[in-house]
N, C-alpha and C positions, 0 to 999 in steps of 0.2 A: 435731778430734774424730774418734775412730775409730768406724766403723760396722761392725757384725758382718757378715761375708760371707754371701752367700746360700747356704743349704744345697744340696748337690748330690746327696744320696741320700735314699731313704726311711728308711733306718736312722737317719740324722741327724734326720729329722722325728720319729722316735719318741723323741727325747730333747729335747723342747721346753723342759723346765725349764732345761736347761743354757744354751740360747740366751737364754731370758728373763733368767736370772740374769746372763749375760754382758752382755746389752744394758743391764740396769740398772746394772751396775758401770761400763760404758764410757760411759754417758750417751746411748745410742741411744734411739730413741723408738718408741712403740707406739700402737695404736688399740684400743678396747674396744667390744664389743657384747654385749648381754644374751643369754646362751645357757646352757642347763643340760643336762647329759647325761641327767638323769632323764627328759627329754621326747623323747629320740630315738625312743622307741617310738611317738610320735605321727607320725613321718615317714611320708609317703605317696609312693609311687613313680609319681606322675603329676602333671602341672602343676596347680597350685592357683591360685585367685583370691585375691589379697591384699586383706584388709580392714584398713586401718591405722587405729588409734585415736590420732591425733596428740595429743600432750600427756599420754597415759597412760603412765607409766613401765612398762617391762617388769619382770616378776617371775618367780620360779621356777614360779609357777602358770600362766603363759601358755604355750600350746602352741607348739612349734617346727615349722615346715613347711619342706619343701625339695622341689626338683625338680631332676632331672639326667638326662642321657642314659643313664648307666650307674651302677650301684652295686656295690661289691665289699666283702664282709665278710671280714676276716682274723681268724678266731677265735684263732689262735695268738698274734698280737700285739695282739689286742683293739682293732683299728682298723676304721674304716669309711672307704672311699674313694669319693667322688663325682666323676665325670668328665663333662666335656662340658656347657657351658652351665649350670653349677651355680648355683642360687639358694637361699639359706637365709634365712628371715625369722622373726622373733619380734616380735609387736606392731608397732611402727613402726621396727624396726631391720632392715635388709636387707643381705645379703652376697652378692656375685656373684663368680665366678672360673671359670677353666677347669678347675681341679682343687682339691678340698678333701679333706684327710685329718683325720679326727676320732679322737683317742685316747680310748677309753672309760674307761681307768683314770685318766688325768690331767685329762681335761676340756679338753684343748688342741685348738684348731682351727688347722690350717696350710693356708693358701690360697696358690696361686701361679697366675700367668698371667692378665693382665687383671683383677686384683682391683679390685673396686669396692664401696664401702660407702656406703649412704645414711643420713645422719644424721637424727635426729628433726626438726631445723630445716630440712630440705630440702637442705642442702649435700651434696656428694658427694665422697668421698675415693677416689682412684685410686692403686694401688700395684702394684709388681712382685711383692711377697711380703708375707705377713702371718701372724703367729702371735697367736692370741687365747686367753685363758684367764680363769679366775675368773668364769664366767658371762658371758664376753665383756665384762667391765668393765676388764680389764687386758690389755695385749699390746703388740706392736710391729708396725710396718710399715716397709718399705724402699722408697726412691725414690717418695715420696708427692707427689701432686698433688691439690689440693682445689679444686673448683668451688663458689664461695660465692655468696651473694646479691649482687645489683647487679653481676653480671659480675666480681666480685673473684676473684682466683686466688692460691693459696698453695701453694708447693712446698717440699720439704725432702728431704735425703738420707735421713732417718729420722724416725720419729715414735714416741713412747711415750705411751700413755694410762694414767692412774692413776685408779682408782675411778670411771671413767666421767665424770669432771668436768674433768680437766686433760690437755691434750695438750702434751707437751714436744717441740720440734722442733730438729733440728740442721741447720746450714747452710740457713736458711730464706730464701725469696724471696717477696715480696708485691707484687702490682700489680693494677690494675683496667683495664689496657690490653689491647687485642686482641693476640694473638700472631700474628706473620707466618705466613701459611699456607704460603708458598713456602719459607721458611727458618725453622724453629722454633728454631734455635739463635741467631737474631738477637735481641739484647736488646730488650725493649719500650721504649716512649717513656720511661717512668719506672718505677722499682722500688725497693723497700727490700731490701737484702741484709743479713742478720744472721747472726752466728756461732751464736746461740741465740735461741729464741723460745718463749713459753708462751701457749697458747690456753686461757683460762679459760672453760669452757663454762657454768659456773654463773653467773658475773658478766658474761659476754658481753664479753670484752675480749681483746686480743692484745698482749702485751708483747714488744718486740724488745730484744735486748742486743747491744752492739757492732755497731751498724747503720750502713750507708752508704746514702745516698740518691743514686741514679744517674739521670742524664738521658741517654738514648740510649747507655747502657752506660758513661758517664763519671761517676765519683764526683764529686759537687759538695758534699756535706755529710756530716759524720760526727756521729753521735749515740750517746753511750754508752748511753742508754736512751731508748726511744720507745714510747709506748702508744697504741693506737687502739681504738675500739669495734668489736666484731665486726660485720661488715656485716649479719648476720642480725638484729641488735638494732635494733628500731624506735626506742627511746629508752633512753638510758643515762646515768647520772650520771658526771660527771668534768670535768676541765679542758678547755676548748675551746682552739682555736689562739690563742696570745697574739699581740698586735700591737705594732708599733713604728713610730713616725713620727719621722723624723730631724729635721724642722723644722716648726714652726708659729708664726705670728706671736704668738699669745697663750699657747700652751702650751710653746713651745720643743720640745725632744725629749721625747716622752712614750711611756709603755708602758701597755698594757691587758692585764689578766689576767682572763679570764672563767671562771666555773665554772658548770656546768649541773647542777642538782639535780632529779631526778625524784622528786616527792612521792608520786604514785600514778598510776593508769591515765589520769586525766584532768587532772592539774595538775602544774606544774613551776615552778621558780624559776631565773632566771639572774642571778648576782651578778657584778659586774665592778669591779675596782679600777683606777683611772687614776692614774698617777704621772708628773709632769712636772717639767721643770727651771725653768720660769718662774712657776709658781703652785702653790698648794697641791693636795693630792690630792683625788680624788673617789671616792666609793663609790656605785654605782648598782645597781639591782635591777629585774627585771621578773618579775611573777607572772602566770601564765596558768592559767585553769581553764575547762574546757568541761563544763558540766553537761548533764543530760538535758533541762533546760528553758531553757538559755541559755549564755552565755559571759561571762567576766570577764577583763580585761587591765589590770594596774596597773603603771605604770612610775614610778620615782621616784629621786631622788639627793640626796645632801648633799655639799657641797664647801666648802673654805676658799679663797676667791678673794683673792689678794694684790694684784690689780690695783686701783689707785685711779682712780675716774672723774674726768673733767674736764669743765669747762663748754664749751658751744658755742652758736652762734647757729643757730636752726632756720629753716625756710622762711618763717615769719611774721615774721622779724626779731627774735624774742624770745630772750633768753639762757636756756638750759636747763642746769641742773646735771645731773651724771651719775646722781644718785639714790643710794640706799643699796646699791650693788652690791659693797661691800667686806666681807670677813669671811665668816661662815657664810652660804652661799647654797644654794639647792636648787630642785627642781621636782617636781611631782606630776601625772601624767597618768593618768586613770581612764577606761576604756571598758568598758561592759557592756550586755548586752541579755538580758532574761529574759521567757520566755513565762508569762503568767498562766493562760491557757487558749487554746483554739483561735481565739478572737476578739480577745484582748487581750494586749498585751505592754508592758513598761516598759524604760527604758534610761537610761543616764547617759553623758555625754561631758564630762568635766571636765579642764581644762588650766589650770594656774596655775604661775607661776614667780616667784621673788623679784625678778628684774630681767632686762631684755633684755641687759645687759652680761654677766651670768652665762651666759646662753644662748649668747652670742657666744664667750665665753672658753672654754667647754667643749664647743662644737659640739653643743648640744642641738637636736634636730630641731624645726623650727618657727621658728628664728631667721631673720630676714629678712622675715617676714610683718608686717603692720601690727598685727594683734591676735591674741590667743589667745581662742578662742571656747569657751564651756562651755554645756551645757544638760542638763536632766533632763526626761524626757518619759514620758507614757503614751499609747499609741495603740491604736485598735481598728479592726477590719476586718469589714465585712459585705457582703451582696450589694448591690453598687452604692453602698456607703457607706464613708466613712473619717472618723475623728475622732481628734484629737490635742490633748493638753494638755501644755504644756511651759513651762519658764522659760529665759531667755537671759541670759548674762553675758559681758562682754567685758573683757579686760585689754589695754590699749594697750602696744605694744612700740616703735613708731617715733615717738618724741616729736618727731622732726623735722617731721612732717606731721600728727600727731594729738595733741590735748590729751586726756590720759587722763580728766580730769574731765568731758569732754564726751560720753563714751561712754554709751550707754543700758543700762538693765536691763529685760528683759521679765519682769514679775512679775504674773501669768503671761500666756501667750498661748494662745488656744483656737481650733482650726480644725475645721470640719465640712464635709463635701462629700457630696452624694447625687445620684445619677443614676437616674431611674426607668426602668422598662420602657415601651415604646410604649403610649400610652393609646388610648382608643376613637377619638380623632380622628387618630391616627397620629403624634402628637407625643411628645416626651420632655421631662420637667420635671427641671431640676437646681436644687438648693438649696445655697448656699455661705455660710459665715460665717467671718470671722476677727476675733476680739475680743481685745483686749489691754489691759494696763496698763503703760505705759512710764514709767520713772523716770530722771531725770537729776539729778545733783548740781549741774551747771552747764548749764542749758538747760531747754527745755520739758518738763514732765511732763504726761501726758495719758492718758485712758482712752477706749476706743472700743468701741461695739457696732455690728455691721455685719451686714446680711443681703442676699443677692442671690438673686433668683428669675429663672430663665431657662427659656423654653419654645421649643423648636425644632420646626418642622414642615416636612419636605421634601415637595416635589411634583415630578412628572415630567410634562411636556407631551407630547402626541403628536408634536410637531415635534422632539422631542429636547432641549428646553430643561429645565434643572434649576433648580428654585426652592427657596429656603430662607427661610421666614418665621420671624422671631425676635421674641418679646416678652420684655422684660427690665425688672426693677425693682431698682434699687440704693437702699439706705437705710442711713444711718449716723447715729449720735448720738455727740457728744464732750463731754468735760469736760476743760479744759486750764488749767494755770497757767504763769506765766512765759512767755507767748507772745512777749514782747519779746526773749527770748534765742534762741540757735540751737536748732533749724534754721529758725525761722519769722521772727523779727525783726519782729513786728507792733507797730504803734504803740498798744499798750495794756498796762497793768500789772495789769488785773483778771483774775481767774479767770473763764473764759467757759464757758458751756454752749451748744453749737451743734449743728447737724445739717443733713442734706441728704437729699432724696428725688429720684431721677431715674428716671422711666419712659422707656423707649426702645423704638421699633419699627423694625425693619429688614427689608428684602426684598432678597435677593441672587439673581442669576440667572447661570448659566453656560450657554453655548450651544456645545457642542463640535461641530466639523466634522472628521470623520475620513475619511481615504482611505488606501488601500494603494498601493504602487508597487514597482518592482523585482520583479515577478512574485510579489507577496505576501510578500517578505522584508523590506519596509520599511513603516513607518506614519508618516503625517503628521497632526498635530493642530493646528488653529487654533481657539482658544477665547476669544471675547469674554466679558468678565466685567463686570457692572454691579451696583452696590449702592446703595440709597437708605436713609438713616438719619435718623430724626427723634427729638430729645430736647430738652427745654427747655434754654435756654442759661443755665447756672448760673454761668458765669465760672470763675475760678480759686480760688474759696473765700476770697480774701483779705478781701473786704468782710464775709464772714460769720464771720471769725476761726476758720476751720477749720484745725486743725493738719495738718501733712504729715509722715507717718512712712514710708509705703511708695511714694510717687510722686515721689521726688526726681529720677528720671531719666525722660526722655521719648524714645521711639524711634519715629521715622517712617521706615520702610524698606519694602522689598518684603515682609518677613515680617509687618508689621503694617498693610499697606495696607487690608485688609478687616476689621480688628479693630474691635469696637464701642468699646473703650477702649484707646488707645495708650499709656497710662501703665502702669507695671509693677504698680501696686496699684490701690486704690480711693479713696484720700484725695483724689485729683484725677480728674475724669471728663470725658470728651469730650462736650460737649453741643451743642445747636444743630442746624440742618438742614444736611446735607451729602450729597454723592454721591461714590462712589468708582468709578472705571472703570479697566479694564485689559485687556490682551490677552496671552494665554498661547499660546505656539507650541512645538511639539515635533516633532522628526524623529528617528526611530530606524530604523536599518537595518544589518544585518550587524555588530552590535556597536558601531556608531557612534551617538552621542547628541548632539543639539543641543537645548538647552532655553532658552527666552527668556521673560521676563516684563517688561512695562512698564506703568506706570499713574500716575494722578494723583488728587488729591482736590479737590473743589470744596465750599467751605463758605460759609455765609451770614455767620456771625459770626467775627470775628478776635479772638484773644486775644493781646494784645501783651506780656503778662508771662510768656509761656512761656520755656523755656530759649532762649538765643540760638541762631540757626541751626537752629531746630527744623524748618524746611521748611514751616511753616504760617503764615508772616507775611503772606500775601495770601489773597484769595479763591480764587485758583488756586494750589495747593500746588506744591512742588518736584516734578519728575518723578523717580520711583523706578524702578529697572530692575535686572534680574538676568540674567546669562547664564552658562550652563554648557555647555562644549564638551568632549566626550570622543570624539575621532575614532577611537581604538583603545584597546587594553588598556594602552598604554604612556604615555598622556597624559590628564590630567584638569585642566581649567581652569575656575574659577568666579570671577566678578567681580560686585560690586554697587556701586551709586552712587546719589546723590541730587543732582540738578542744579536750580539756581534758574533758571527760564525768563526771569525779568526781568533778571537780571544775567549769565546764562550762567556762574555761579560754581558749582563743585562743592563742596557743603557736607558731603558724606560719600562715602567710597569705600573699598572694601577688595577685595582679590584674593588668591586662593590658587591655586597650581598644583602639580601633582605629575607628574613624568615619570620613566620608568625603562625600562630594558631589562634582560635578565638580567645580573646582577652589578653594575649601575650604577643608582642612583636619586638624583634631585635633587628638591628641594621648595623652595617659597618663598612669601612672603606680604607684603602691603603694606596699611597702614591709614592713612587720613586722616580726622581729625575735628577740627573747629574748637574744640570746648570739651569739657571733661571732665564727667562726671556729678556731680561734687562741687560744682557751681555753687551750689546752694541752701545747702549747709553753710557756704559762705564769704561769701554775699551778705548784707550788713548794710543793710537798707533804711532804717534810722534814720540811719546815720552815713556811708555811702559805698559805694563799689564793692568788689567782691571783690578780694583780693590777686592779684597776677600768678601766684602759685603754682597757682591753680586754673583760670585761664582760658588757660593755656598750650596752644597747639595741639598736637595729637598727629599726628605724621607719622613712621611707623616702618616699617622694612624688616627682614624676617627671611628666613633661608634656611639650607639645609643640603644636604649631599650625603653619600652612602654608597656604598662599593664593597666587593664581596666576591669572593673567588676561592679555590676549594678551601677550605682551613681558615682563611684570612686574611680580615680585614675592617678597614675604616678608615672613619671618618665624622667630619664636622665640622659645626658650626652657628654662626650668629652672629645677633645682634639689635642693630640700630642705630637710634637716634632721630635722624631727619633734622632735626627741629625744634630739638633741643638740640645737634645736631652732635657727638654722642658715642655710644659703644657702650653697650648695656645689659648684654649678656653675650656671651661668646665661649667656645667649648669644642670638644673633639674627643675621639676615641677610636680606639685602635689595638689590635686583638685577634687572638689566635690560639686556635683550639679544635680538638681532635681527640676521639677516643672516650673519653679518660680524663684529659685535661689541658686547661686553659684559662688564658690570661694576658691581662690587659687593662691598657693604659696610658691613663689618662684625665686630661684637663686641663679646668679650668673657671675662668673669671674673671668675677666679677660686679662691675658698676660702680655698683650701687645703694648709696646711703649710708643707713645706719641708725644713729640715735643720733649723728650727726655723724662717723661713721667708716665706712670701707669696707674690707672684707676683702681680703687679697692673693689671689693666684692659688692654686688648689688643685690639687695633683698627687696622683693616686691610682694605685697599682699593685696589681692584684688577681690572685691566683693561686688557681686551683681545681684540686684533685686529687680525682678521683672516689673516693668512699667515705671520704675523709679530711676534706673540708671546704674552706672558702674562707678565705683570709687575705690581708692586703694591707698596703701601706705608703702613708701619706698624706704 
């Protein structure tokens, strides 16, 4: 493409129409700014303060202002010449140059020397030479460089603007990489080189024709046509980066073609088509809307799945068919939250799918989980108060370990919590209730009304002892049917009405002894802790036929040593007379921390039907302990355990550590637990013991490491079950990033079996180009 040579004389500048006509004929390019000769009379020969009205288009009625070191009028040639640090602006259009000549007869502005024009969108065009006409809506620029949003850069041999809306460029180059300061002729890390390009200012896009994609100056890809959204555009409709995956176990080779559609300032839709070689196509869509009073996100898809399910034997030893996962399949996920007023809001989280096999076949997010959870809620907030009314729904996915008919419905559940300000006695009252109606097609259905009153009064003795007096009242009433089914398995077939009331009084004291050392740079704390609790011994509720919905797991560790109730809920309560004692020690100095806690519980009554290995099988409980050691900023280690003093057996243990120096970081963890919290769900008191599936011991080790150097990073992780002698997951990542480019190689293998099948390894290559987006291969 031919570019018009730069004029070399003033007489040539006085014939700008010839240059513009030649540029148009030869395909050169130009820039336009709003300018009108009728407003030259408004020019002032002194620096002016610019007041820009962004977004207001310039018109003939807007004044033109300029400032320059010198001004020369040529009445014979009807020209005005501004020289030295020239600035001309009209509304939000600005032109700067070393020298500008204005022809009053033709309305042409010719600028040379460090020409810079500021666009209304904030981008800046730099050029060696420019001719502008038509009220600065048409013109040309030579040797153009554009500084755009998000550090993007656009350069061309020439530029022509038409009607103030379209910029045509010749020999264009585009990149978002930094230019080498020492050698500006050195190519950037990546760039697009095109024989021609068009920047559509109205529709905020840039189209490249006959383009090459270069990496470090080496062409790696040819594109006859390529279009991108202008970096100044926040949101723009159009096709997003398509994806291709060479191989997948269930999809084979598949392609994805997404389209992004901007509906208005607050909503959009993304539609994607998926076409594969091993199964039918899928069409999916995501709708997003952000209101003044909330937000809504809807995702859904329809597909024709050609894979036929097959039968398998689950963990219970039962034969399970694959379900109706063949033919037309789909899913719908809805998430929304809406403000009713400043105190109340409502929301929905709905997730349903036709089958787990469909989610596996089309890689739908959420596959691999045991259930899909849905709820609708209304909640309110007040001073010290919170209330919520919701419904709960579950769809089982992993039929290998879950019977779908056993899952409950919460229709509805109500929660209220209130904490008062300190009263006249110095105490604070809290009120809590969680009431629900639980329905099961196969299992216990029950309703509960519950109320908990709790009053805390702290005291401080002159000797430094801290006391906390607690008065608590728990009360529940139930109505239940089918108590002989899961999760209770009681020996009764009648519908039962039952309840319990449990008053509790507790006194806890902490006596901290503190001293400083290392000339005041260190602190040592030794803190004996004792707590006495009394409540009637109500047992485990079995004899009263009280159902159990929220207390299926029992945790006796350092975190619950001084809790009034060590169950997760209130269907089961810790009663009887007991005392908890412990010692807390802490040393802190010069950034070093050592923190220790050890304690035991002494109880008068023994409940033999708790979870196995609960730690409370004797009057003297297991010893619980916690230790945290952080000798410096590079190492942190935390460990917890529960030790049976009668058999010296460790009934629970876990440990976490994190260590790192600049550029290197490692982490790891270990957990040991003799029984899973699903014990009650599988325990059939009528017919026998729980299946081995749920009493399998948990002994698991996990770890990972990461390294980074300059722009490179590499990491890896693994999780292995020592009790099953098999891996749970293994993965890693290798990546490179600089100012404008990133590439990641990721690997993941999961060994968990869902629906009798296990996915193969996943490989993912992700490439990100700044201002262009992210795309990858799986």
